[in-house]
C-alpha positions, 0 to 999 in steps of 0.5 A: 808801242815802245817800251814803257817804264817798268816793263818786266819780262816773264818767260815760259817754255814757249813764250815770253810775256811783258808785265807793266803797270801803265796808267791804263793797267793801274786804272783797270786794277783799281776798277776791278778791285775797288781800291786805289793803287796805294792800297793794292798791297793790302790784299796781296799779303797777310791775312787779306790775301786771296788768289782772285785778287792776286790773279787780277793784279797779275792780269792788269800787268799784262793788259798793255801788251797781251790780250789775255782774259783773267782766266788765261792770266791765272793759267799763266800764273800756274805755268810759271809758278804763283810765287814767281808770277807775283814777284815779277808783277810786284817788281813791275809795279814798283818800277812803274811807279814814282818812288813816293807812290811806291811807298804809299806816300804820293802827294799831288803836286802844288799848283804853280804860284799865281794860279787861282790867286786874287790880287 
């Protein structure tokens, strides 16, 4: 597979990993959390923060290029540092989404004129 929009690299002493929030990664994240992508930020900051949700968010960014379990993703987070892991994952998500979706303002496009109209 080629390079996807929004790919961000995270390095360890021995390896490098690519984070990207492709359509499949976003769907996996939504399925695991039960939240739409526009609400993911709610559990990543403030009083709603949890390590379980942070690990799931990080794991979803890895699945396009790496066959890691959530537990392995958590170990990788520990290795690179939680703050670094979350910063890089947030950068990848922001780069992967259209600007309006990244701000939580995404709206579906209107259908072209004439479709569904009656004369």
